[in-house]
ROBA-460524 format. One line per field, with one value per residue (C-alpha): residue number from 1; x, y, z; chain; residue in three letters. Coordinates in Angstrom, 3 decimals, padded with zeros to 6 digits. Layout:
BEGIN
k = (NUM:...)
xx = (X:...)
yy = (Y:...)
zz = (Z:...)
c = (A:...)
r = (Ala:...)
//
This chain:
BEGIN
k = (1:2:3:4:5:6:7:8:9:10:11:12:13:14:15:16:17:18:19:20:21:22:23:24:25:26:27:28:29:30:31:32:33:34:35:36:37:38:39:40:41:42:43:44:45:46:47:48:49:50:51:52:53:54:55:56:57:58:59:60:61:62:63:64:65:66:67:68:69:70:71:72:73:74:75:76:77:78:79:80:81:82:83:84:85:86:87:88:89:90:91:92:93:94:95:96:97:98:99:100:101:102:103:104:105:106:107:108:109:110:111:112:113:114:115:116:117:118:119:120:121:122:123:124:125:126:127:128:129:130:131:132:133:134:135:136:137:138:139:140:141:142:143:144:145:146:147:148:149:150:151:152:153:154:155:156:157:158:159:160:161:162:163:164:165:166:167:168:169:170:171:172:173:174:175:176:177:178:179:180:181:182:183:184:185:186:187:188:189:190:191:192:193:194:195:196:197:198:199:200:201:202:203:204:205:206:207:208:209:210:211:212:213:214:215:216:217:218:219:220:221:222:223:224:225:226:227:228:229:230:231:232:233:234:235:236:237:238:239:240:241:242:243:244:245:246:247:248:249:250:251:252:253:254:255:256:257:258:259:260:261:262:263:264:265:266:267:268:269:270:271:272:273:274:275:276:277:278:279:280:281:282:283:284:285:286:287:288:289:290:291:292:293:294:295:296:297:298:299:300:301:302:303:304:305:306:307:308:309:310:311:312:313:314:315:316:317:318:319:320:321:322:323:324:325:326:327:328:329:330:331:332:333:334:335:336:337:338:339:340:341:342:343:344:345:346:347:348:349:350:351:352:353:354:355:356:357:358:359:360:361:362:363:364:365:366:367:368:369:370:371:372:373:374:375:376:377:378:379:380:381:382:383:384:385:386:387:388:389:390:391:392:393:394:395:396:397:398:399:400:401:402:403:404:405:406:407:408:409:410:411:412:413:414:415:416:417:418:419:420:421:422:423:424:425:426:427:428:429:430:431:432:433:434:435:436:437:438:439:440:441:442:443:444:445:446:447:448:449:450:451:452:453:454:455:456:457:458:459:460:461:462:463:464:465:466:467:468:469:470:471:472:473:474:475:476:477)
xx = (002.429:003.292:002.320:005.036:007.931:007.274:007.621:010.816:012.384:011.602:014.194:012.523:013.054:016.072:016.127:016.212:019.997:020.856:024.450:024.004:021.278:018.697:020.252:019.316:019.070:016.235:017.561:014.362:015.006:014.638:011.836:011.852:012.995:010.127:007.662:009.465:009.701:007.264:004.962:006.958:005.933:002.498:001.196:003.578:002.816:004.510:002.938:002.352:-000.785:-002.111:-002.955:-006.205:-007.065:-006.645:-008.681:-011.803:-011.588:-011.829:-014.739:-016.603:-016.176:-016.738:-018.561:-016.019:-016.234:-019.900:-018.795:-017.524:-020.640:-021.126:-020.997:-024.613:-027.574:-029.770:-031.831:-030.021:-026.943:-023.847:-021.072:-018.088:-017.836:-015.592:-012.829:-012.602:-012.653:-009.786:-007.784:-008.504:-007.333:-004.242:-003.410:-003.874:-002.498:000.981:001.284:001.257:-001.035:-004.729:-004.054:-000.773:-002.974:-005.424:-002.392:-000.863:-004.185:-006.219:-009.792:-009.505:-010.606:-008.883:-011.291:-013.772:-011.232:-010.495:-014.255:-014.452:-011.922:-013.101:-017.013:-016.707:-013.335:-013.675:-012.082:-015.525:-015.852:-012.520:-012.850:-016.004:-014.469:-011.528:-013.767:-015.597:-012.785:-011.663:-015.317:-014.929:-011.303:-013.210:-015.868:-013.072:-011.879:-008.344:-007.215:-008.408:-005.426:-002.799:-004.560:-002.728:-006.083:-009.658:-010.592:-007.831:-006.603:-003.318:-002.515:000.437:000.936:004.317:004.485:005.886:007.513:006.416:008.333:006.082:007.475:004.801:003.916:001.536:000.100:000.052:003.954:006.786:010.345:012.578:016.011:016.545:014.069:013.638:016.614:015.443:012.551:008.964:006.778:004.130:004.010:001.049:000.498:000.372:-002.296:-001.932:-003.710:-001.766:-003.991:-002.445:-005.461:-004.927:-007.237:-008.140:-007.608:-003.948:-004.504:-001.498:000.201:003.223:004.601:002.057:003.135:002.672:001.149:-001.622:-002.312:-002.411:-005.268:-007.228:-006.543:-007.606:-010.477:-012.405:-012.394:-015.144:-014.195:-011.095:-011.423:-007.987:-007.415:-003.583:-001.723:001.861:003.931:007.704:009.119:008.075:004.268:004.617:003.469:002.531:-000.855:-001.810:-001.728:-004.577:-006.623:-006.376:-006.717:-010.257:-011.795:-010.422:-007.052:-003.913:-000.688:001.790:004.809:008.064:010.825:014.353:015.943:013.240:015.552:015.729:011.803:011.059:008.802:006.138:004.330:001.650:003.023:000.825:004.099:005.079:007.431:008.678:009.409:012.866:013.415:011.958:015.038:013.585:012.470:010.276:011.890:009.403:005.495:002.554:000.644:-002.486:-003.933:-003.681:-005.723:-008.223:-009.023:-009.848:-011.076:-014.567:-012.809:-010.777:-013.868:-015.564:-012.318:-012.202:-015.835:-015.803:-012.767:-014.655:-018.017:-016.171:-016.965:-013.375:-010.277:-007.264:-004.987:-007.037:-007.331:-003.752:-002.923:-005.422:-003.745:-000.210:-000.660:-000.931:002.164:002.152:001.015:-002.364:-003.942:-005.716:-002.604:-000.852:-003.607:-003.079:000.578:000.203:-002.714:-000.859:002.518:000.607:-000.399:003.400:004.916:002.542:003.191:007.018:006.945:004.728:006.988:009.957:008.713:006.820:009.026:005.983:004.766:008.297:008.306:004.431:005.425:008.438:006.915:003.914:006.359:008.033:004.723:003.902:007.628:006.703:003.538:005.495:007.697:004.212:003.389:006.498:006.239:002.819:003.807:006.341:006.356:007.172:007.849:008.548:006.836:003.644:002.147:-000.569:-000.559:-004.092:-004.571:-007.721:-006.061:-003.151:-005.488:-007.216:-004.354:-002.939:-006.232:-006.288:-002.707:-004.047:-007.175:-004.480:-002.725:-005.779:-006.986:-003.901:-003.943:-007.787:-006.675:-003.657:-006.376:-008.918:-006.030:-004.782:-008.516:-008.746:-005.737:-006.864:-010.091:-008.289:-006.260:-006.723:-006.101:-006.336:-002.618:-002.168:-004.445:-002.927:000.848:-001.178:-002.687:000.487:002.745:000.296:000.440:003.930:004.258:002.954:-000.030:001.293:003.687:003.362:006.057:004.196:002.048:002.901:002.838:004.870:002.155:002.788:004.648:003.424:006.399:004.380:005.458:002.878:003.725:007.504:007.105:007.564:004.463:005.558:006.720:010.422:012.303:014.006:017.836:019.256:022.984:024.771:027.580:030.327:032.997:036.250:038.023:040.893:039.125:036.176:034.902:032.172:033.104:030.442:030.127)
yy = (031.871:035.262:035.002:031.996:034.015:036.597:033.980:032.398:036.175:037.320:034.903:033.297:029.325:028.351:025.236:027.202:028.379:030.181:029.384:031.688:033.583:031.391:028.472:027.162:024.073:022.719:020.515:018.576:017.741:014.234:013.139:011.644:007.810:006.553:007.622:004.993:002.426:-000.163:-001.369:-003.490:-003.367:-002.394:-005.859:-008.497:-011.822:-014.953:-017.403:-016.587:-016.042:-018.238:-016.234:-018.296:-017.515:-013.733:-014.014:-015.940:-013.048:-010.390:-012.083:-012.139:-008.227:-007.278:-010.412:-010.408:-014.050:-013.485:-011.662:-014.617:-015.934:-017.956:-016.340:-017.438:-015.749:-018.453:-018.345:-020.790:-019.886:-021.213:-019.175:-021.492:-022.718:-020.229:-022.870:-023.513:-019.546:-018.588:-021.887:-020.357:-016.797:-018.057:-020.252:-017.618:-014.690:-016.357:-017.862:-021.171:-022.713:-023.530:-027.792:-027.579:-025.809:-028.358:-030.751:-029.298:-028.707:-030.873:-031.672:-029.685:-031.838:-030.815:-031.068:-029.096:-026.186:-026.138:-025.776:-023.076:-020.913:-021.314:-020.550:-018.081:-016.372:-013.534:-010.111:-008.531:-010.689:-010.226:-006.302:-006.407:-008.455:-005.871:-002.913:-004.633:-004.857:-001.393:000.096:-002.016:-000.042:003.325:002.781:002.463:005.549:004.450:004.467:008.520:009.365:008.676:011.642:015.123:016.692:015.729:017.665:015.942:012.409:011.729:008.744:007.654:004.888:002.938:000.753:-002.880:-005.575:-009.285:-011.828:-014.150:-017.234:-018.775:-017.506:-014.478:-012.048:-009.649:-009.573:-008.153:-008.510:-005.867:-006.647:-004.049:-005.651:-008.827:-010.134:-012.976:-013.259:-011.335:-009.630:-007.309:-004.320:-003.221:-000.362:-000.152:002.353:003.432:006.024:007.684:005.156:002.116:001.098:-000.484:000.393:-000.147:-003.222:-002.950:-002.524:-004.827:-003.808:-004.893:-001.926:000.923:004.413:004.096:007.612:006.457:004.013:006.392:008.520:005.175:004.530:007.878:008.414:004.641:003.771:004.819:003.402:005.715:009.372:011.001:014.595:014.636:012.320:011.605:009.438:009.285:010.545:007.549:007.965:012.026:013.746:017.032:016.070:014.118:017.389:018.696:015.724:015.312:018.859:019.615:016.756:018.200:015.966:017.646:016.167:015.834:013.887:013.604:015.044:014.258:017.712:020.564:022.833:020.398:021.407:023.933:026.952:028.393:031.814:033.553:036.130:039.259:039.682:042.364:044.829:042.775:039.610:040.895:040.687:037.312:035.212:031.994:033.081:031.008:029.498:029.806:030.865:028.737:028.036:029.805:029.405:025.828:025.809:028.405:026.616:022.924:023.661:022.322:019.118:018.919:019.362:016.623:014.191:014.720:014.183:010.721:009.790:010.390:009.237:005.996:005.923:005.465:005.194:007.352:004.540:004.220:008.070:008.983:005.360:006.762:010.288:009.285:006.879:010.113:011.096:014.332:015.298:015.859:019.201:018.028:016.399:019.573:021.545:019.183:019.403:023.535:023.328:021.112:023.038:025.798:023.495:021.967:025.319:026.301:022.968:023.264:027.022:025.477:022.761:024.825:027.159:024.528:021.847:020.178:019.454:017.700:015.630:014.374:013.647:011.387:010.014:008.919:007.729:005.392:004.164:002.696:001.561:-000.547:-002.150:-003.351:-005.052:-006.176:-007.508:-009.861:-010.995:-012.341:-014.081:-016.508:-019.097:-016.565:-013.266:-011.130:-013.306:-014.678:-018.265:-016.837:-016.026:-014.761:-011.069:-011.641:-014.809:-012.123:-009.564:-011.841:-013.669:-009.944:-009.004:-011.869:-010.543:-007.299:-009.003:-010.942:-007.335:-005.214:-008.338:-008.114:-004.150:-004.397:-007.229:-004.632:-002.134:-004.552:-005.660:-001.938:-000.833:-003.590:-002.281:001.233:000.127:-001.930:001.390:001.819:005.524:008.373:008.982:005.114:005.876:008.822:007.229:004.268:006.462:008.466:005.190:004.239:007.835:007.429:003.624:002.362:-000.575:-002.347:-005.248:-008.500:-010.170:-011.917:-013.302:-016.834:-016.659:-020.318:-022.306:-024.495:-027.541:-030.917:-032.379:-035.176:-038.793:-039.997:-037.389:-038.570:-041.897:-042.798:-042.915:-042.868:-046.723:-046.023:-049.378:-049.862:-049.669:-053.147:-052.566:-049.107:-047.982:-045.452:-044.062:-043.641:-040.888:-041.796:-044.661:-044.909:-048.406:-048.691:-050.818:-052.678:-053.117)
zz = (-004.987:-003.928:-000.362:-000.216:-001.799:000.787:003.412:002.219:001.871:005.347:006.385:009.120:007.865:009.416:007.364:003.863:003.156:-000.219:-001.403:-004.698:-006.489:-007.535:-005.687:-002.410:-000.045:002.198:005.354:006.891:010.488:011.724:013.394:016.991:016.658:018.583:015.947:013.435:015.476:015.475:018.403:020.583:024.554:024.304:023.677:025.412:024.929:025.620:023.035:019.477:017.734:015.382:011.971:011.863:015.146:014.102:011.122:013.011:015.671:013.630:011.476:014.639:014.744:011.319:009.378:006.617:005.591:005.081:001.868:000.145:-001.466:-004.423:-007.974:-008.655:-007.506:-005.570:-003.046:-000.626:001.231:-000.360:001.459:002.557:006.242:008.167:008.176:004.921:003.788:006.649:004.855:001.337:002.351:003.810:000.956:-001.475:000.553:001.912:-001.222:-000.025:-002.678:-002.581:-002.724:-000.399:002.157:002.189:002.502:005.535:007.527:009.891:008.869:005.758:002.427:-000.835:-002.950:-000.945:-000.314:-004.244:-004.973:-002.405:-004.160:-007.631:-006.639:-003.722:-004.072:-006.701:-006.821:-005.834:-002.902:-001.736:-001.901:000.084:002.569:002.929:002.973:005.990:008.020:007.182:008.253:011.379:011.764:010.947:013.657:016.321:018.191:018.642:015.144:014.962:017.510:014.444:012.300:012.430:012.030:011.828:008.516:006.375:005.933:004.517:002.423:000.451:-002.072:-003.506:-006.429:-005.984:-008.502:-008.722:-010.564:-012.193:-013.090:-015.363:-018.888:-018.510:-020.895:-018.283:-017.264:-019.128:-019.340:-017.477:-016.919:-014.128:-011.817:-013.041:-014.588:-017.307:-015.719:-016.226:-013.917:-013.032:-010.943:-008.548:-006.097:-002.387:-000.677:003.179:004.999:008.284:010.409:008.412:006.838:003.764:000.896:-003.044:-004.735:-006.821:-010.525:-011.845:-015.032:-017.301:-018.084:-017.438:-015.364:-011.663:-011.596:-013.653:-010.911:-008.397:-009.845:-010.243:-006.521:-005.381:-007.801:-007.783:-003.659:-001.780:001.715:002.301:000.910:000.847:001.363:000.913:-000.852:-001.318:-003.469:-004.515:-007.780:-009.702:-008.963:-009.923:-013.096:-013.708:-015.357:-011.891:-010.218:-012.646:-012.244:-008.426:-007.771:-009.013:-006.745:-003.580:-003.547:-002.757:-004.021:-001.951:-003.495:-001.788:-003.980:-003.023:-004.449:-004.310:-006.458:-009.431:-009.795:-011.952:-011.149:-013.495:-013.176:-015.103:-017.967:-015.921:-013.549:-011.447:-010.398:-007.384:-009.286:-009.402:-005.371:-005.284:-003.818:-005.434:-009.254:-011.553:-014.861:-017.327:-018.018:-018.137:-021.134:-020.052:-023.571:-023.692:-020.529:-021.571:-024.944:-023.301:-020.298:-020.780:-022.079:-018.728:-016.660:-018.461:-018.305:-014.428:-014.364:-016.335:-013.890:-010.870:-011.898:-012.650:-016.063:-017.407:-015.525:-015.818:-017.116:-020.053:-020.498:-020.171:-022.553:-025.470:-024.888:-024.848:-028.375:-030.416:-032.670:-031.278:-027.660:-027.496:-026.732:-023.915:-022.424:-022.701:-020.846:-018.060:-018.025:-017.989:-015.183:-013.213:-013.520:-011.283:-008.523:-008.558:-008.243:-005.454:-003.821:-004.305:-002.471:000.496:000.800:001.153:003.537:005.868:007.710:009.140:005.629:004.490:007.727:007.507:003.878:004.820:007.888:005.238:002.668:005.328:006.277:003.070:002.839:006.262:004.458:001.605:004.120:005.501:002.254:002.160:005.629:005.121:001.954:003.322:000.660:-002.104:-000.858:-004.470:-007.075:-007.832:-008.744:-010.710:-014.786:-015.175:-014.115:-012.112:-010.403:-009.692:-007.914:-006.086:-004.499:-003.513:-002.347:000.120:001.298:002.016:003.911:006.154:006.487:007.556:009.921:011.418:011.767:013.291:015.910:016.768:017.424:019.388:021.944:022.448:022.596:025.453:026.948:027.268:028.874:031.440:032.777:036.386:036.515:034.085:034.178:032.961:030.468:029.180:029.049:026.931:024.383:024.099:023.358:020.855:019.071:018.787:017.617:014.252:014.852:011.929:013.885:013.219:015.574:017.905:015.183:013.589:010.291:009.630:011.069:013.772:014.201:015.662:017.340:019.426:019.439:017.142:014.573:014.912:013.841:010.249:008.546:004.757:004.911:004.810:005.414:008.535:008.525:008.028:008.686:008.847:006.531:007.278:004.826:006.267:005.126:002.549:001.649:-000.565:-000.150:002.309:005.140:006.976:010.869)
c = (A:A:A:A:A:A:A:A:A:A:A:A:A:A:A:A:A:A:A:A:A:A:A:A:A:A:A:A:A:A:A:A:A:A:A:A:A:A:A:A:A:A:A:A:A:A:A:A:A:A:A:A:A:A:A:A:A:A:A:A:A:A:A:A:A:A:A:A:A:A:A:A:A:A:A:A:A:A:A:A:A:A:A:A:A:A:A:A:A:A:A:A:A:A:A:A:A:A:A:A:A:A:A:A:A:A:A:A:A:A:A:A:A:A:A:A:A:A:A:A:A:A:A:A:A:A:A:A:A:A:A:A:A:A:A:A:A:A:A:A:A:A:A:A:A:A:A:A:A:A:A:A:A:A:A:A:A:A:A:A:A:A:A:A:A:A:A:A:A:A:A:A:A:A:A:A:A:A:A:A:A:A:A:A:A:A:A:A:A:A:A:A:A:A:A:A:A:A:A:A:A:A:A:A:A:A:A:A:A:A:A:A:A:A:A:A:A:A:A:A:A:A:A:A:A:A:A:A:A:A:A:A:A:A:A:A:A:A:A:A:A:A:A:A:A:A:A:A:A:A:A:A:A:A:A:A:A:A:A:A:A:A:A:A:A:A:A:A:A:A:A:A:A:A:A:A:A:A:A:A:A:A:A:A:A:A:A:A:A:A:A:A:A:A:A:A:A:A:A:A:A:A:A:A:A:A:A:A:A:A:A:A:A:A:A:A:A:A:A:A:A:A:A:A:A:A:A:A:A:A:A:A:A:A:A:A:A:A:A:A:A:A:A:A:A:A:A:A:A:A:A:A:A:A:A:A:A:A:A:A:A:A:A:A:A:A:A:A:A:A:A:A:A:A:A:A:A:A:A:A:A:A:A:A:A:A:A:A:A:A:A:A:A:A:A:A:A:A:A:A:A:A:A:A:A:A:A:A:A:A:A:A:A:A:A:A:A:A:A:A:A:A:A:A:A:A:A:A:A:A:A:A:A:A:A:A:A:A:A:A:A:A:A:A:A:A:A:A:A:A:A:A:A:A:A:A:A:A:A:A:A:A:A:A:A:A:A:A:A:A:A:A:A:A:A:A:A)
r = (Met:Arg:Asn:Asp:Gln:Cys:Ala:Val:Arg:Asp:Gly:Thr:Asn:Pro:Cys:Leu:Lys:Phe:Ser:Ser:Pro:Gly:Ser:Phe:Arg:Val:Ala:Thr:Pro:Ala:Leu:Asp:Glu:Met:Glu:Ser:Asp:Pro:Leu:Arg:Asp:Val:Ile:Pro:Arg:Arg:Arg:Leu:Ala:Pro:Leu:Ser:Glu:Ile:Leu:Ala:Thr:Val:Asp:Gln:His:Cys:Gly:Met:Leu:Gly:Glu:Phe:Arg:His:Trp:Gln:Gln:Leu:Asp:Val:Asp:Gln:Thr:Pro:Ser:Pro:Ala:Thr:Ala:Ile:Ala:Gly:Ile:Met:Gly:Leu:Gly:Cys:Ala:Ile:Ala:Val:Arg:Lys:Thr:Ala:Arg:Ile:Ser:His:Gly:Met:Ala:Glu:Arg:Glu:Leu:Glu:His:Ala:Val:Ile:Arg:Gln:Phe:Ser:Leu:Asp:Asn:Val:Val:Ala:Gly:Asn:Asp:Arg:Val:Val:Ala:Ala:Met:Glu:Arg:Met:Asp:Leu:Pro:Gln:Ile:His:Arg:Arg:Ser:Arg:Glu:Ala:Leu:Gln:Thr:Ser:Ser:Asp:Gly:Arg:Lys:Phe:Glu:Val:Arg:Lys:Pro:Ser:Leu:Asn:Ala:Ser:His:Thr:Val:Arg:His:Phe:Gly:Arg:Leu:Gln:Gly:Val:Ser:Ala:Cys:Thr:Phe:Ile:Asp:Val:Arg:Ser:Phe:Leu:Trp:His:Pro:Pro:Ala:Phe:Ser:Ala:Ala:Gly:Arg:Glu:Ser:Thr:Cys:Val:Ile:Asp:Gly:Leu:Met:His:Asp:Asp:Val:Val:Arg:Ser:Asp:Ile:His:Ser:Thr:Asp:Glu:His:Gly:Phe:Met:Glu:Ala:Ala:Phe:Arg:Val:Ala:His:Leu:Pro:Gly:Ile:Ser:Cys:Ala:Pro:Gly:Phe:Arg:Asp:Leu:Lys:Lys:His:Lys:Leu:Tyr:Arg:Phe:Arg:Ser:Gly:Ser:Asp:Gln:Glu:Ala:Glu:Trp:Pro:Ile:Thr:Pro:Ala:Thr:His:Val:Asn:Glu:Lys:Ala:Val:Arg:Val:Ser:Trp:Asp:Asp:Leu:Leu:Arg:Leu:Val:Ala:Ala:Ile:Arg:Leu:Lys:Glu:Ala:Thr:Ala:Ser:Glu:Ile:Phe:Arg:Arg:Leu:Asn:Ser:His:Ser:Arg:Gln:His:Arg:Leu:Tyr:Ala:Ala:Met:Lys:Ala:Phe:Gly:Arg:Ile:Ile:Lys:Ser:Met:Phe:Val:Leu:Arg:Cys:Ile:His:Gln:Val:Gly:Leu:Arg:Gln:Ala:Ile:Glu:Lys:Gln:Leu:Asn:Lys:Val:Gly:Arg:Ala:Asn:Gly:Phe:Thr:Arg:Ala:Val:Ala:Val:Val:Asn:Gln:Arg:Gly:Leu:Glu:His:Ser:Asp:Lys:Lys:Asp:Gln:Glu:Ile:Ala:Glu:Gly:Cys:Asn:Arg:Leu:Ile:Arg:Asn:Ser:Ile:Asn:Cys:Trp:Asn:His:Leu:Cys:Leu:Ser:Arg:Leu:Val:Glu:Ala:Ala:Arg:Thr:Pro:Glu:Glu:Arg:Asp:Arg:Ile:Leu:Lys:Met:Val:Ala:Leu:His:Ser:Pro:Met:Thr:Trp:Arg:Tyr:Ile:Ser:Leu:Leu:Gly:Glu:Tyr:Asp:Leu:Thr:Gln:Asp:Arg:Leu:Gln:Asp:Asn:Thr:Gly:Val:Leu:Pro:Pro:Lys:Ser:Ala:Gln:Arg:Ile:Val:Pro:Gly:Asn:Trp:Glu:Pro:Gln:Val:Arg)
//
């Protein structure tokens, strides 16, 4: 903390301005406009690619459909056919509904699709399918171009709200978000390479920060080193829980001067010369007394013996603040103070946080684009069914990202000269691979002459009737 204060005091930071003693203003220069634009001209296509074709192509590279096995452990192979599995993924992920998907699909039996979704579409199977797609992208060289550093992987998360129009024990009424309806909340996790990971933990009225800790501690596919959230996903105790396993919390604070800084009681004579003075002291005694309990708590979460949501729910149920929760807050204030000073001094850190938060915002827009039928709601009332539907939506988004990387890799390999290859790689690095403008998410329409004929038995018109303005009596020609 003292080194950061010295870095602030030397006056070499042009983005830091002091208006009065103890009051400051931090400005973050905007990033290049190209870095926030979607990938537009890298993959020119005259024909929209069907979503079913993309899922089948990605399955050939990673075998994600092989994870949709029967819930019973039998010797016979009871995996559904690729067409049935793809239809089920699109029916749940695009919010079309399973029966409606079978009715609008050629060569798909409604009974067969329903049985496959009930018996083979479990939450573990959907998560395993997502893990296969993410592992396939991990083996590619092209996605690594988006990383700022090979040693550290930056991730981010953001909460979303979904309306539930059916009676559900998992939903709650919130006038601010749902009006008279009820809904649930979930978190989206994404890394700097646009990999979507960790199944969302749906909660009716739980804190977003505890879901963030669960996502960081209970996922073995993507190992986060720096994690960014907005102010809703931040709490001081989260700094402490994430710090010991080696994860740095980097929330996007809107106004840094509103956050208090804390210091130890054993100060020095130079504290009076600090341009940014800490507000109060850290409760060192609370940390020392509960240090062993803190280590056991983090070990239980890291070993997946318990979730952070369950632990914090129990700690908050006490009439007074639990001593273990007070120790976590005291330790988290130390880490938060060091982060705020680093964030004030390092312009690149603030820009990286804003860029990563923009990624997760675009991922939420991607979620609504895939759910073409019901973009802001869920048709399922059961918690597990909600998680399966959201997992299928995430599987579609990961498959589209994987397909984009496959097309880009083919484009790089087809480069004729090193200059052309460098130009393509630079364009890929400056744009996000999370784009869906050339993908047909609405399906295809059959406008052939056979489909334009009446097949429902509507009687042909016998006589045309016309209503004359001013005269409400029909006139027969």
